[in-house]
C-alpha positions as CSV (number, residue, x, y, z in Angstrom):
1,M,20.4,1.8,-4.9
2,D,20.9,-1.1,-6.4
3,N,19.7,-1.5,-9.9
4,Q,21.5,-4.2,-11.0
5,K,18.6,-7.5,-9.2
6,T,16.5,-8.3,-11.4
7,A,12.0,-8.5,-10.9
8,W,13.0,-12.5,-9.3
9,E,15.6,-11.4,-7.1
10,S,13.5,-8.0,-5.7
11,L,10.4,-9.5,-4.6
12,A,12.4,-13.0,-3.3
13,L,14.0,-9.7,-0.7
14,V,9.8,-8.9,0.0
15,H,9.0,-12.4,0.8
16,I,11.7,-13.0,3.2
17,K,11.9,-13.4,6.5
18,G,12.3,-11.2,8.9
19,R,11.0,-8.2,6.6
20,P,10.0,-5.6,8.2
21,T,6.7,-5.1,8.3
22,V,4.4,-2.4,9.1
23,R,4.3,-2.9,12.8
24,D,7.5,-2.5,13.1
25,Y,7.6,0.7,10.9
26,I,4.8,2.0,13.0
27,P,6.7,2.6,16.5
28,L,10.0,4.7,14.2
29,I,8.2,6.7,12.0
30,F,4.7,7.8,14.5
31,T,4.6,9.0,18.2
32,D,1.1,9.0,19.7
33,F,-0.3,6.4,17.1
34,Y,-3.8,4.9,19.2
35,E,-5.2,2.5,17.2
36,L,-9.0,2.5,15.9
37,H,-11.1,-0.4,15.1
38,G,-13.7,-2.2,13.6
39,D,-16.0,-0.6,10.5
40,R,-19.4,-0.1,12.1
41,Y,-21.9,-3.2,10.6
42,Y,-19.7,-6.2,10.5
43,G,-17.1,-6.0,12.1
44,D,-12.8,-5.9,13.0
45,D,-10.2,-7.0,10.7
46,H,-6.8,-7.3,11.4
47,A,-5.7,-7.2,8.1
48,I,-6.0,-3.2,8.8
49,I,-5.2,-1.5,11.2
50,G,-5.6,1.8,11.3
51,G,-5.8,5.2,14.4
52,I,-4.4,7.9,14.7
53,A,-0.7,9.4,15.6
54,R,1.8,12.2,14.9
55,L,4.5,12.8,12.3
56,D,6.7,15.2,13.7
57,G,4.1,16.2,16.0
58,R,2.0,17.1,13.4
59,P,-2.1,14.9,13.4
60,V,-2.3,12.2,10.6
61,T,-4.2,9.3,9.7
62,I,-2.2,5.8,9.2
63,I,-4.5,3.0,7.6
64,A,-1.7,0.1,6.5
65,Q,-2.5,-3.2,5.6
66,V,-0.3,-6.1,8.3
67,K,1.7,-8.8,7.5
68,G,2.8,-11.5,10.5
69,R,6.5,-11.3,11.5
70,D,6.0,-15.0,12.0
71,L,3.2,-18.0,11.4
72,Q,0.2,-17.1,14.3
73,E,0.9,-13.6,13.3
74,N,-0.2,-14.0,9.3
75,K,-2.9,-16.5,11.0
76,D,-4.8,-13.4,12.7
77,C,-4.2,-11.1,9.9
78,N,-5.3,-13.2,7.0
79,F,-1.6,-13.5,6.0
80,A,-2.3,-9.7,5.0
81,M,-5.4,-10.2,2.3
82,P,-8.0,-8.2,4.3
83,L,-12.1,-8.1,3.7
84,P,-14.7,-6.5,2.9
85,E,-15.0,-4.9,6.6
86,G,-10.8,-4.2,6.5
87,Y,-11.9,-1.2,3.3
88,R,-15.0,-0.1,4.6
89,K,-13.3,-0.2,8.1
90,A,-10.8,1.6,5.4
91,L,-12.7,4.5,5.0
92,R,-13.8,4.8,8.4
93,L,-11.4,6.2,9.5
94,A,-10.3,8.0,6.2
95,K,-13.9,10.0,6.1
96,Q,-13.0,10.5,10.0
97,A,-9.5,12.2,8.7
98,E,-11.1,14.9,6.5
99,K,-13.6,15.1,9.0
100,F,-11.4,16.8,11.3
101,H,-8.6,18.3,8.3
102,R,-5.5,16.0,9.4
103,P,-3.6,14.3,6.3
104,V,-4.2,10.4,5.6
105,I,-0.6,8.0,5.2
106,C,-1.9,4.3,3.6
107,F,0.9,1.7,4.3
108,I,0.5,-1.2,1.0
109,D,2.0,-4.6,1.6
110,T,-0.6,-7.0,0.1
111,P,-0.5,-10.4,-1.6
112,G,-4.3,-9.0,-2.9
113,A,-8.0,-9.7,-1.6
114,H,-9.7,-12.2,0.7
115,A,-10.6,-14.2,-2.0
116,G,-12.7,-16.3,-1.1
117,K,-16.9,-17.5,-0.4
118,E,-16.9,-15.4,3.1
119,A,-15.6,-12.5,1.3
120,E,-18.2,-12.6,-1.7
121,E,-20.9,-12.6,0.9
122,R,-20.3,-9.3,2.3
123,G,-19.3,-7.4,-1.3
124,Q,-16.6,-7.0,-1.7
125,G,-15.4,-6.3,-5.4
126,E,-18.0,-3.2,-4.2
127,A,-16.2,-2.5,-0.6
128,I,-13.1,-1.8,-3.5
129,A,-14.5,-0.1,-6.2
130,R,-15.9,2.2,-3.2
131,N,-13.0,3.1,-1.5
132,I,-10.9,3.8,-5.3
133,A,-13.9,6.2,-5.7
134,E,-14.0,7.5,-2.8
135,F,-10.5,8.7,-1.4
136,M,-10.7,9.9,-5.4
137,T,-12.1,12.7,-4.0
138,L,-10.8,12.6,-0.6
139,K,-10.3,16.6,0.3
140,T,-7.7,15.6,2.7
141,P,-4.8,14.5,1.3
142,I,-3.2,11.0,1.1
143,I,-0.2,10.2,1.3
144,S,0.4,6.1,-0.5
145,I,3.3,3.5,-0.5
146,I,4.0,0.0,-0.9
147,L,6.4,-1.8,1.2
148,G,6.4,-5.0,-0.5
149,E,3.9,-6.7,-2.5
150,A,0.6,-4.7,-3.5
151,G,-1.3,-6.8,-5.4
152,S,-4.8,-6.4,-8.4
153,G,-7.9,-4.0,-6.4
154,G,-6.4,-5.4,-2.6
155,A,-3.9,-3.1,-3.1
156,L,-5.2,-0.7,-4.9
157,A,-8.1,-0.2,-3.1
158,L,-5.9,2.0,-0.7
159,G,-3.3,3.1,-3.5
160,V,-5.6,6.4,-4.8
161,C,-4.0,8.2,-3.3
162,D,-2.3,12.2,-4.0
163,E,1.7,10.4,-4.4
164,L,3.0,7.3,-4.0
165,A,6.2,5.9,-3.7
166,M,7.6,2.6,-3.2
167,L,9.9,0.9,-1.4
168,E,13.3,-0.3,-3.3
169,N,12.4,-4.0,-3.6
170,A,9.1,-3.1,-4.0
171,Q,6.6,-4.6,-6.8
172,Y,3.2,-3.7,-8.0
173,C,1.1,-5.6,-10.1
174,V,-2.4,-7.0,-11.1
175,V,-1.5,-10.7,-10.4
176,S,0.4,-13.3,-8.5
177,P,4.1,-14.1,-11.0
178,Q,2.7,-17.5,-10.4
179,G,-1.2,-16.8,-11.2
180,F,0.2,-15.4,-14.6
181,A,2.2,-18.1,-15.7
182,S,-0.4,-20.6,-14.9
183,I,-2.8,-18.2,-16.9
184,L,-0.3,-17.3,-19.5
185,W,1.2,-20.8,-20.4
186,K,-0.2,-23.2,-18.0
187,D,2.7,-23.7,-16.3
188,A,3.4,-22.2,-12.7
189,S,6.9,-23.4,-12.4
190,R,8.0,-20.9,-14.7
191,A,7.0,-18.1,-12.4
192,E,10.9,-16.5,-12.6
193,E,10.3,-15.7,-16.0
194,A,6.8,-14.6,-15.7
195,C,8.2,-12.5,-13.2
196,N,10.8,-10.9,-15.0
197,I,8.7,-9.9,-17.9
198,M,5.9,-8.7,-16.0
199,Q,7.7,-5.0,-16.1
200,V,6.0,-4.5,-11.7
201,T,8.3,-3.3,-9.9
202,A,9.3,0.6,-8.3
203,A,11.6,1.6,-10.9
204,D,9.4,0.0,-13.7
205,M,6.2,2.1,-12.3
206,V,8.1,5.9,-11.3
207,R,8.8,5.0,-15.4
208,F,4.9,4.7,-16.3
209,G,3.6,6.7,-13.7
210,V,1.9,4.6,-11.4
211,A,4.5,6.1,-8.4
212,E,5.8,8.8,-8.1
213,T,8.8,7.8,-5.5
214,I,10.9,5.4,-4.3
215,I,12.2,5.2,-1.2
216,E,16.4,3.5,-0.3
217,E,16.5,-0.3,1.8
218,P,20.0,-0.4,2.8
219,I,22.3,-3.0,0.2
220,G,20.5,-6.4,0.5
221,G,17.5,-5.2,1.7
222,A,15.6,-3.8,4.4
223,H,15.3,-5.6,7.4
224,N,19.3,-5.1,7.2
225,D,18.8,-2.2,8.2
226,L,15.5,-1.0,10.1
227,D,16.7,1.9,12.0
228,K,17.5,3.3,8.5
229,I,14.3,2.4,6.2
230,S,13.1,3.9,8.5
231,E,14.4,6.3,8.7
232,N,14.5,7.4,4.7
233,I,10.2,6.5,5.1
234,K,9.7,8.9,8.0
235,E,11.4,11.8,6.4
236,Y,9.6,11.5,2.6
237,L,6.2,11.3,4.4
238,A,7.8,14.8,5.7
239,G,8.6,16.2,2.7
240,K,6.2,15.0,1.7
241,I,2.7,15.3,3.4
242,E,4.1,19.5,4.6
243,E,4.0,20.0,0.5
244,K,0.2,18.2,-0.3
245,C,-0.6,20.1,2.6
246,A,0.3,23.0,1.9
247,K,-2.2,23.6,-1.6
248,D,-5.9,24.8,-1.8
249,I,-7.5,21.5,-1.1
250,D,-9.0,21.8,-4.5
251,V,-6.0,22.1,-6.6
252,L,-4.8,18.9,-5.0
253,L,-7.9,17.4,-6.0
254,K,-8.0,18.2,-9.8
255,E,-3.6,16.7,-9.5
256,R,-5.5,13.7,-8.0
257,Y,-7.5,13.4,-10.8
258,T,-5.4,14.6,-13.3
259,K,-2.1,12.2,-11.6
260,F,-4.8,8.7,-12.5
261,R,-6.7,10.0,-15.4
262,K,-2.6,9.8,-17.5
263,I,-2.1,6.8,-16.8
264,G,-1.8,3.4,-19.7
265,E,-1.9,3.4,-22.8
266,F,-5.6,4.6,-25.1
267,T,-6.1,4.9,-28.0
268,E,-9.4,6.0,-31.0
């Protein structure tokens, strides 16, 4: 694992053309994937895909934010910025998983939720808030993995889980470096400086107790060896799903609650 890279250098690897997306990982990690569509309220958001699959023979539910591998795919998935119907689809599938006692695996890879007029008209804030609340008490194991960037509430809507893992170069932040620099210094050109002081890397998240595990990437980034990084993700998931499924659900829910209650610092 390369600990010498700056946060900005890691972010460059996350943005590099050819970095694997969830559409590359699913066929290599799971079998029998069957995609399910729609939120049963408005429509089907292509920024989030979900469905049922098998992980080493065990039925699981997959919920994933989608980045495109080219311009056309990015346009189709709205550049991985979900609309409210995407989050409502995710919640529908999570509730279905709870009913049939399937573990939920979430893949996070988004710069943030879509912030357009149509998203606000259809209840973006409410959809994200409801996901956070419902996932906190979902009576089935939830494992989330950040594949690249995880932006603000758009990522947190799939980030309430029993254990959070991050790929080595992934980042979890409340705002982009450009946004940070624009707000703090009124100068977006200082994005690199901002990125390196924001403390948003996988190592930072483990140190803060936000994430539990860093999944090692091949030298030079995930795009250099798709089979290897897929193997690393599968090995991690298989072990954690087995561990979480062995726990009593009341214990699991208490541990999930405690995980989030201890994040951050405060004074009275």
